[in-house]
C-alpha positions as CSV (number, residue, x, y, z in Angstrom):
1,M,-9.6,-33.7,-6.3
2,D,-10.4,-31.8,-3.2
3,I,-9.4,-28.7,-1.3
4,R,-6.8,-30.5,0.7
5,Q,-5.1,-31.7,-2.5
6,L,-5.2,-28.2,-4.0
7,K,-3.4,-26.9,-0.8
8,Y,-0.8,-29.6,-1.2
9,F,-0.2,-28.7,-4.8
10,V,0.1,-25.0,-4.2
11,T,2.6,-25.6,-1.4
12,I,4.7,-27.8,-3.6
13,A,4.6,-25.2,-6.4
14,E,5.6,-22.4,-4.0
15,E,8.4,-24.4,-2.3
16,G,9.8,-26.1,-5.5
17,K,10.7,-29.3,-3.6
18,I,8.6,-32.1,-2.2
19,T,10.9,-32.3,0.9
20,T,10.5,-28.6,1.9
21,A,6.7,-28.7,1.0
22,A,6.3,-31.8,3.3
23,K,8.0,-30.0,6.2
24,K,5.8,-26.9,5.7
25,L,2.7,-29.0,5.6
26,N,3.9,-31.1,8.5
27,I,3.4,-34.4,6.7
28,A,5.8,-37.2,5.6
29,Q,7.3,-36.9,2.1
30,P,6.1,-40.3,0.6
31,P,2.3,-39.6,1.2
32,L,2.7,-36.1,-0.3
33,S,4.5,-37.5,-3.4
34,K,1.6,-40.1,-3.7
35,Q,-1.0,-37.3,-3.5
36,L,0.8,-35.4,-6.3
37,K,0.9,-38.5,-8.4
38,Q,-2.8,-39.2,-7.9
39,M,-3.6,-35.6,-9.0
40,E,-1.6,-36.0,-12.2
41,E,-3.3,-39.3,-12.9
42,E,-6.7,-37.9,-12.3
43,L,-6.1,-34.9,-14.6
44,G,-4.2,-36.9,-17.2
45,V,-1.4,-34.3,-17.3
46,V,2.1,-33.8,-15.9
47,L,2.1,-30.8,-13.5
48,F,5.9,-30.6,-12.8
49,D,9.1,-31.1,-14.8
50,R,11.3,-33.0,-12.4
51,D,15.1,-32.8,-12.0
52,N,17.5,-33.9,-9.2
53,K,17.3,-30.6,-7.4
54,S,13.8,-29.1,-7.8
55,L,10.4,-29.1,-9.5
56,H,9.3,-26.8,-12.2
57,L,5.7,-26.2,-13.3
58,T,4.6,-27.3,-16.7
59,L,2.2,-25.1,-18.7
60,E,-0.6,-27.2,-17.3
61,G,0.8,-26.8,-13.8
62,E,1.0,-23.0,-14.1
63,R,-2.7,-22.9,-15.1
64,L,-3.7,-25.1,-12.3
65,L,-1.7,-23.0,-9.8
66,L,-3.5,-19.8,-10.9
67,R,-6.9,-21.4,-10.6
68,A,-6.1,-23.2,-7.4
69,K,-5.1,-20.0,-5.6
70,E,-8.3,-18.4,-6.8
71,L,-10.3,-21.3,-5.4
72,L,-8.5,-21.4,-2.1
73,N,-8.9,-17.7,-1.6
74,K,-12.6,-18.0,-2.3
75,F,-12.8,-20.9,0.1
76,D,-11.1,-19.0,2.9
77,E,-13.2,-15.9,2.3
78,T,-16.4,-18.0,2.4
79,M,-15.4,-19.5,5.8
80,I,-14.7,-16.1,7.2
81,E,-17.9,-14.6,5.9
82,V,-20.0,-17.4,7.4
83,Q,-18.2,-17.1,10.8
84,E,-18.7,-13.3,10.8
85,L,-22.5,-13.5,10.3
86,R,-23.2,-13.9,14.1
87,K,-20.6,-11.5,15.4
88,G,-19.4,-7.9,15.1
89,A,-16.2,-6.7,13.5
90,S,-13.3,-8.6,15.0
91,G,-10.1,-10.4,14.0
92,I,-7.4,-8.6,12.0
93,L,-7.9,-5.6,9.8
94,S,-5.0,-5.2,7.3
95,V,-4.7,-1.9,5.6
96,G,-2.0,0.2,3.9
97,S,-1.2,3.7,2.8
98,N,1.5,5.5,0.9
99,L,3.4,8.1,2.9
100,Y,1.4,11.1,1.6
101,C,-1.9,9.7,2.9
102,A,-0.7,8.2,6.2
103,S,-2.5,10.8,8.3
104,L,-5.8,10.0,6.6
105,M,-5.3,6.3,7.2
106,L,-4.2,6.5,10.9
107,S,-7.1,8.8,11.9
108,K,-9.6,6.2,10.6
109,V,-7.7,3.4,12.3
110,V,-8.1,5.2,15.6
111,D,-11.8,5.8,14.9
112,I,-12.6,2.1,14.1
113,R,-10.6,0.9,17.1
114,E,-12.8,3.0,19.4
115,K,-16.0,1.4,18.0
116,N,-14.6,-2.2,17.8
117,P,-12.3,-3.0,20.7
118,G,-12.0,-6.6,19.6
119,L,-10.1,-5.7,16.4
120,T,-6.4,-6.0,16.0
121,F,-4.5,-4.3,13.1
122,K,-1.8,-4.7,10.5
123,V,-1.0,-1.2,9.1
124,W,1.5,-1.0,6.2
125,E,3.2,2.0,4.7
126,G,4.6,1.7,1.2
127,E,4.7,3.1,-2.3
128,T,1.5,2.7,-4.4
129,I,3.0,-0.1,-6.7
130,H,3.8,-2.1,-3.5
131,L,0.3,-1.5,-2.1
132,L,-1.3,-2.8,-5.3
133,K,0.8,-6.0,-5.1
134,M,-0.3,-6.4,-1.4
135,L,-3.9,-6.0,-2.5
136,S,-3.6,-8.6,-5.2
137,K,-2.0,-11.1,-2.8
138,R,-4.7,-10.3,-0.2
139,E,-2.1,-9.2,2.3
140,I,-4.2,-6.1,2.8
141,E,-7.9,-5.4,2.2
142,I,-7.8,-1.6,1.8
143,A,-5.3,1.0,0.9
144,I,-5.1,4.8,0.6
145,T,-3.0,6.5,-2.1
146,N,-2.8,9.8,-3.9
147,S,-1.4,8.2,-7.1
148,P,-3.6,7.7,-10.2
149,I,-5.1,4.2,-10.4
150,T,-5.9,2.7,-13.8
151,E,-6.2,-1.0,-12.9
152,K,-9.6,-2.3,-13.8
153,S,-9.5,-4.9,-11.0
154,I,-9.4,-2.1,-8.4
155,S,-12.3,-0.1,-7.0
156,Q,-11.6,3.4,-5.7
157,M,-13.3,6.1,-3.7
158,P,-12.0,9.7,-4.1
159,L,-11.5,11.6,-0.9
160,E,-11.3,15.4,-0.2
161,S,-8.4,17.1,-1.9
162,D,-5.3,17.9,0.1
163,P,-3.6,21.2,-0.7
164,Y,0.2,21.6,-0.8
165,V,1.8,24.1,1.6
166,L,5.2,25.7,1.9
167,V,7.0,24.7,5.1
168,L,9.8,27.0,6.4
169,P,12.2,27.1,9.3
170,E,10.7,29.3,12.0
171,K,14.0,30.9,12.5
172,W,14.1,32.3,9.0
173,E,13.1,35.8,8.4
174,W,9.8,36.0,6.6
175,N,7.6,38.8,5.3
176,G,4.8,37.8,7.6
177,S,2.4,36.9,4.9
178,E,0.3,33.7,5.4
179,Q,0.2,33.1,1.6
180,C,2.7,33.3,-1.2
181,R,3.1,32.4,-4.9
182,L,5.7,30.0,-6.3
183,E,7.3,32.9,-8.1
184,E,8.2,34.4,-4.7
185,I,10.2,31.4,-3.5
186,I,12.4,30.4,-6.5
187,D,15.5,31.6,-4.6
188,L,14.7,29.7,-1.4
189,P,16.7,26.5,-0.9
190,L,14.2,23.6,-1.0
191,I,14.4,20.1,0.4
192,L,12.0,17.9,-1.6
193,L,10.6,14.5,-0.6
194,R,11.4,11.9,-3.3
195,P,10.2,8.3,-3.3
196,N,12.3,5.2,-4.1
197,Y,10.3,4.6,-7.3
198,G,8.8,7.1,-9.6
199,L,8.5,10.8,-8.9
200,G,5.5,11.2,-6.6
201,V,5.1,14.5,-4.9
202,Y,8.6,15.5,-6.1
203,G,7.5,15.2,-9.7
204,Q,4.3,17.2,-9.1
205,I,6.2,20.0,-7.6
206,V,8.9,20.1,-10.2
207,N,6.3,19.9,-13.0
208,E,4.4,22.8,-11.5
209,F,7.5,25.0,-11.4
210,Q,8.2,24.1,-15.1
211,R,4.6,24.8,-16.1
212,L,5.1,28.4,-14.7
213,D,8.5,28.6,-16.5
214,L,10.3,28.8,-13.1
215,E,13.5,27.1,-11.9
216,P,13.3,25.9,-8.3
217,N,16.4,26.0,-6.1
218,I,16.5,22.4,-5.0
219,L,19.2,22.0,-2.4
220,C,18.4,18.5,-1.3
221,E,16.3,15.4,-2.1
222,C,15.2,13.3,0.9
223,Q,13.4,9.9,1.1
224,D,12.5,10.1,4.8
225,L,9.8,12.5,6.1
226,I,11.1,12.7,9.6
227,M,14.6,13.5,8.4
228,L,13.2,16.1,5.9
229,L,11.2,18.0,8.6
230,G,14.3,17.8,10.9
231,L,16.4,19.5,8.2
232,V,13.7,22.2,7.8
233,S,13.4,22.8,11.5
234,S,17.2,23.1,11.8
235,G,17.2,25.9,9.1
236,F,18.8,23.8,6.3
237,G,16.0,24.7,3.9
238,G,12.3,24.9,3.2
239,T,10.0,22.3,1.7
240,I,6.6,21.8,0.0
241,L,4.3,19.1,1.2
242,P,0.6,18.1,1.3
243,L,-0.9,19.8,4.4
244,S,-2.2,16.6,6.0
245,L,1.3,15.2,6.3
246,L,2.1,17.8,8.9
247,S,-0.5,16.5,11.3
248,L,1.7,13.4,11.9
249,H,4.5,15.5,13.5
250,S,5.0,18.3,15.9
251,L,5.3,21.7,14.2
252,G,8.0,22.9,16.6
253,G,10.5,25.1,14.7
254,L,8.4,25.2,11.5
255,R,6.3,27.9,9.8
256,V,3.5,26.9,7.4
257,V,2.6,29.2,4.5
258,Q,-0.3,28.6,2.1
259,L,0.5,28.5,-1.6
260,K,-1.8,30.3,-4.1
261,D,-2.3,30.5,-7.8
262,H,-1.1,27.0,-8.5
263,T,-2.3,23.4,-9.3
264,L,-0.5,21.6,-6.5
265,I,-3.2,19.5,-5.0
266,S,-3.0,15.9,-3.7
267,E,-6.0,13.8,-4.7
268,P,-6.2,10.9,-2.2
269,K,-8.4,7.9,-2.7
270,V,-9.4,4.7,-1.0
271,I,-8.8,1.5,-3.0
272,W,-9.7,-2.1,-2.7
273,R,-10.1,-5.3,-4.8
274,K,-13.1,-5.1,-7.1
275,N,-15.7,-7.9,-6.8
276,S,-13.8,-9.4,-3.9
277,Y,-14.9,-10.3,-0.4
278,L,-14.3,-7.7,2.3
279,S,-14.4,-8.6,6.0
280,K,-17.0,-6.9,8.2
281,A,-14.2,-4.8,9.7
282,A,-13.1,-3.7,6.2
283,K,-16.6,-2.7,5.3
284,E,-16.9,-0.7,8.5
285,F,-13.6,0.9,7.8
286,L,-14.8,2.0,4.3
287,K,-17.9,3.5,5.8
288,L,-15.7,5.9,7.9
289,F,-14.7,7.6,4.6
């Protein structure tokens, strides 16, 4: 059995049909069926249960698929690593960030682009659970998140803490103070950013009010940062956000007030696959942090 046959097997398993796998591999169906039969004969096992419509992996087939993907990934990484030995960072750097760490990600993308003009980029934004799936599938090499990471397969590097701030419409009357306590804003109508999954920043804020035995006046929950800041700028309500998020947008029509005597701190971190190959570009990207 060789690398080519493993690629054939993985494609058949992913497509579920010999015909669609043959089209994807750009080969005829009969030779592909022959290759699959040869693999089963060599291994002495049946890899697929066959019916009239599709193929379904047997227990042996599922185990081979798992190991075949690992081997093919290692093979691809080895080819890239060898090719990169004689050249600088080039190719595609694929990275991701959750919304709350986007400004940290983008500033480093700009930095590495200036030093490596041959690089192109794929930059993804998503919730942490999605970023972890992308890392496991090798769709991205590095991500930044402020969520706790407990997976043993993930390496992480903590970054500087990011304080939360109160963001108010500039048109509102304010006492002029540059700082305030949460106790002072319980009557203010708040618009809070809430993710599609989990609680994120929303949960941190609500929990902090509860810890202080306070009841916030939550007027609106919003899943889009641009819409949220637009509502604040229009005078609809105020919000509480990690300070770094505001660097992504114009502060026109907004007033930023520091919060004191609280535990609202975002703890961003860089994460990547442990004991896995990183491209030269990804290694340089990590060094920027």
